[in-house]
C-alpha positions as CSV (number, residue, x, y, z in Angstrom):
1,M,34.7,19.9,213.5
2,Q,32.0,17.6,212.2
3,E,33.6,14.4,213.5
4,T,35.3,15.8,216.6
5,T,32.5,18.0,217.9
6,L,29.1,17.9,216.2
7,A,29.0,14.1,215.8
8,K,29.3,13.8,219.6
9,L,26.3,16.0,220.3
10,N,22.9,14.3,220.1
11,A,20.9,17.4,221.0
12,S,18.3,18.2,218.4
13,N,17.9,21.8,219.8
14,L,21.5,22.6,218.8
15,K,21.7,25.2,216.1
16,V,24.9,25.7,214.2
17,Y,25.5,28.8,212.1
18,V,28.5,28.6,209.8
19,V,29.4,31.9,208.2
20,W,31.8,32.0,205.3
21,T,33.5,35.3,204.5
22,P,36.2,36.2,202.1
23,I,39.5,36.2,204.0
24,L,42.0,34.4,201.8
25,A,42.5,35.0,198.1
26,P,40.6,31.9,197.0
27,D,37.6,32.6,199.2
28,Y,34.8,33.1,196.7
29,E,31.1,32.2,196.9
30,F,31.6,29.3,194.5
31,T,34.3,27.8,196.7
32,V,32.1,28.2,199.8
33,K,29.5,25.9,198.2
34,R,32.1,23.2,198.1
35,A,33.4,24.0,201.6
36,T,29.9,23.5,203.1
37,T,30.5,19.8,202.7
38,W,33.0,20.1,205.6
39,V,30.1,20.6,208.0
40,P,27.2,18.5,206.6
41,D,25.4,18.3,209.9
42,A,21.6,18.7,209.5
43,R,21.6,21.3,212.4
44,A,24.0,23.5,210.5
45,S,23.0,26.5,208.4
46,H,25.6,28.0,206.1
47,Y,25.8,31.7,205.1
48,W,28.0,33.6,202.7
49,D,29.0,37.0,204.1
50,R,30.3,38.6,200.9
51,S,31.0,42.0,202.4
52,G,32.7,40.7,205.5
53,Q,30.4,42.7,207.7
54,L,30.0,40.0,210.4
55,S,33.8,39.5,210.5
56,A,34.1,43.3,211.1
57,D,31.4,43.2,213.8
58,Y,33.2,40.4,215.6
59,S,36.6,42.2,215.2
60,R,35.1,45.1,217.1
61,L,33.5,42.8,219.7
62,L,36.8,41.1,220.3
63,R,38.7,44.5,220.2
64,L,41.1,43.3,217.6
65,P,43.6,45.8,216.2
66,A,42.4,47.9,213.3
67,G,42.6,45.9,210.1
68,R,42.7,42.5,211.8
69,K,39.8,40.3,210.8
70,A,37.9,37.9,213.0
71,W,37.8,34.4,211.4
72,D,38.3,30.8,212.4
73,I,36.4,31.6,215.6
74,Y,33.9,29.4,217.3
75,F,31.3,31.1,219.5
76,V,28.8,29.4,221.7
77,Y,25.6,31.3,222.7
78,G,22.8,30.3,225.0
79,S,19.2,30.3,223.7
80,D,18.7,33.6,225.5
81,A,21.3,35.5,223.4
82,E,19.9,38.6,221.8
83,W,21.3,40.2,218.7
84,K,20.6,43.9,218.5
85,D,23.0,46.4,216.8
86,G,25.7,43.8,216.7
87,P,26.6,40.4,217.9
88,P,26.4,39.9,221.7
89,A,29.4,38.6,223.7
90,P,29.4,34.8,223.5
91,Y,29.0,32.5,226.5
92,F,32.1,30.6,225.4
93,S,34.6,30.9,222.5
94,M,37.6,29.2,221.0
95,D,39.7,30.3,218.0
96,Q,42.5,29.4,215.6
97,I,44.0,32.9,215.4
98,G,45.8,33.3,218.7
99,L,43.2,35.1,220.8
100,G,43.8,33.1,223.9
101,R,41.7,29.9,223.9
102,E,42.9,27.7,221.1
103,L,40.4,25.5,219.4
104,D,40.1,22.1,221.1
105,A,37.2,20.4,219.4
106,E,36.7,17.9,222.3
107,A,36.6,20.6,224.9
108,L,34.2,22.6,222.7
109,A,31.9,19.5,222.6
110,V,32.0,19.3,226.4
111,E,31.0,23.0,226.7
112,L,28.2,22.6,224.3
113,N,26.9,19.5,226.1
114,T,27.0,21.3,229.4
115,L,25.1,24.3,228.0
116,L,22.6,22.1,226.2
117,A,22.0,20.0,229.4
118,G,21.1,23.2,231.2
119,S,24.0,22.9,233.7
120,R,25.1,26.5,233.0
């Protein structure tokens, strides 16, 4: 993601929120600290969601079957997005869990550039 998407975006007003949550057996807070090096971009903020609450919130938003967790999902929000009782619907999304729009890092960069340029 760093090389294929973020490195192609020069916008200083881009904010990237990377949320790590325990999904697989080796997902612990100490492994997340090492994993943050995968997205070293200065515009990225990393968070550890120990309880998996955000994953649960997104599972509801995406209407996933009960027990299915939302992870490896890339959401794009405009600057006008408002978070109230839960996450709002994204402007654009891609994923790696078979929800319909498979992650294509170059296409994601195009969408981000379009949004950041104010063309949408």
